[in-house]
C-alpha positions as CSV (number, residue, x, y, z in Angstrom):
1,M,92.7,96.9,124.2
2,P,93.7,99.1,121.2
3,D,97.3,100.0,121.0
4,G,98.1,103.3,122.5
5,A,94.7,103.2,124.6
6,N,96.7,104.1,127.8
7,R,99.4,106.1,125.9
8,I,100.6,109.5,127.5
9,V,101.4,112.0,124.9
10,D,103.9,114.5,125.5
11,P,102.0,117.9,126.4
12,E,104.5,119.7,123.9
13,L,103.0,117.7,120.8
14,S,99.5,118.3,121.8
15,E,100.1,121.9,122.2
16,T,101.9,122.4,119.2
17,L,99.4,120.7,117.1
18,A,96.4,122.6,118.8
19,R,98.0,125.7,117.8
20,Y,97.8,124.9,114.0
21,A,94.9,122.5,113.8
22,L,92.0,123.4,111.8
23,E,88.2,123.0,113.0
24,A,86.7,122.9,109.4
25,P,89.8,122.0,107.0
26,R,89.2,122.0,103.3
27,D,91.1,119.8,100.7
28,G,94.7,120.9,100.5
29,D,94.8,122.5,104.0
30,C,96.8,119.6,105.0
31,L,99.8,120.8,102.8
32,H,100.2,124.2,104.9
33,T,99.3,122.9,108.3
34,V,101.7,119.9,108.3
35,A,104.6,122.3,107.5
36,K,103.6,124.6,110.2
37,V,103.5,121.4,112.7
38,T,106.4,119.9,111.5
39,N,108.7,123.0,111.6
40,A,107.4,124.1,115.2
41,L,108.2,120.6,116.4
42,I,111.7,120.5,115.1
43,E,112.3,124.2,116.4
44,K,111.6,122.6,119.8
45,G,114.1,119.9,119.4
46,F,111.7,117.0,118.2
47,Q,112.7,114.6,115.4
48,A,109.6,115.0,113.3
49,H,108.8,115.1,109.6
50,A,106.0,115.4,107.2
51,I,104.8,112.2,105.4
52,P,102.3,111.6,102.9
53,V,99.3,109.1,103.7
54,A,97.4,107.3,101.0
55,G,93.9,105.9,101.3
56,W,93.6,103.0,99.1
57,I,90.3,101.7,97.7
58,D,91.5,98.2,96.9
59,L,93.7,95.6,98.6
60,S,96.5,95.7,96.1
61,S,97.1,99.5,96.7
62,T,96.5,100.5,93.0
63,M,93.4,102.6,93.2
64,L,94.0,105.8,95.2
65,G,91.1,107.1,97.2
66,F,93.0,110.1,98.6
67,L,96.5,111.5,99.6
68,H,96.9,113.4,102.8
69,H,99.8,114.8,104.6
70,V,100.6,114.6,108.4
71,T,103.5,114.8,110.7
72,I,105.3,111.8,112.4
73,C,107.3,112.2,115.6
74,G,108.6,108.9,117.0
75,D,105.7,106.4,116.7
76,V,102.9,108.7,116.5
77,I,101.1,110.6,114.0
78,L,100.0,114.2,114.2
79,D,97.1,115.3,112.2
80,G,95.3,118.7,112.5
81,T,93.3,118.6,109.3
82,A,91.6,115.0,109.3
83,R,88.2,116.5,109.8
84,Q,88.2,117.2,106.2
85,F,87.5,113.6,105.5
86,N,85.0,113.1,108.4
87,T,83.8,115.6,111.0
88,T,83.6,113.0,113.7
89,L,87.6,113.0,113.6
90,P,89.5,115.0,116.3
91,T,90.3,118.2,115.5
92,V,93.7,117.6,117.3
93,W,94.4,114.0,116.4
94,I,97.7,112.3,117.9
95,A,97.8,108.5,117.7
96,P,100.1,105.6,117.4
97,T,100.9,105.1,113.7
98,Q,99.0,101.7,113.1
99,Q,95.9,102.8,115.2
100,Y,96.0,106.0,113.2
101,L,96.1,104.3,109.8
102,R,93.4,101.8,110.7
103,D,91.1,104.6,112.0
104,L,91.6,106.9,109.1
105,A,90.7,104.0,106.8
106,D,87.7,103.3,108.8
107,K,86.5,106.8,109.0
108,T,87.1,107.6,105.2
109,G,85.6,104.3,104.0
110,V,88.8,103.3,102.1
111,H,90.2,99.7,102.2
112,H,93.3,100.8,104.0
113,A,95.7,103.6,104.4
114,S,99.5,103.6,104.3
115,F,102.5,105.8,104.0
116,F,103.1,107.0,100.4
117,P,104.8,105.7,98.4
118,P,103.8,102.2,99.7
119,G,106.3,99.6,100.8
């Protein structure tokens, strides 16, 4: 069973992300959305911060396919603009970190995704 398959997400996280998530985001929308989501969660008392995610074309993480911005809160990623890469991705996407990185790489066609800078 995939990690997080039976995870219960705090409703405040879902509600906050849903308020700012975009149905049809465009390149660069993540910069504005991540700030709104992160700030709203901090105001509600969550320990959240914005973090860049890189999509790497190669195994050695030297060829960058994309750079994207998401909110991390505890061990979950909140992404309200992932549909800019693939419209099959959820509008309100909350997933455990490793699952999110795997699924993002799979749906975008890159070799792997990681936090940026790597390491």
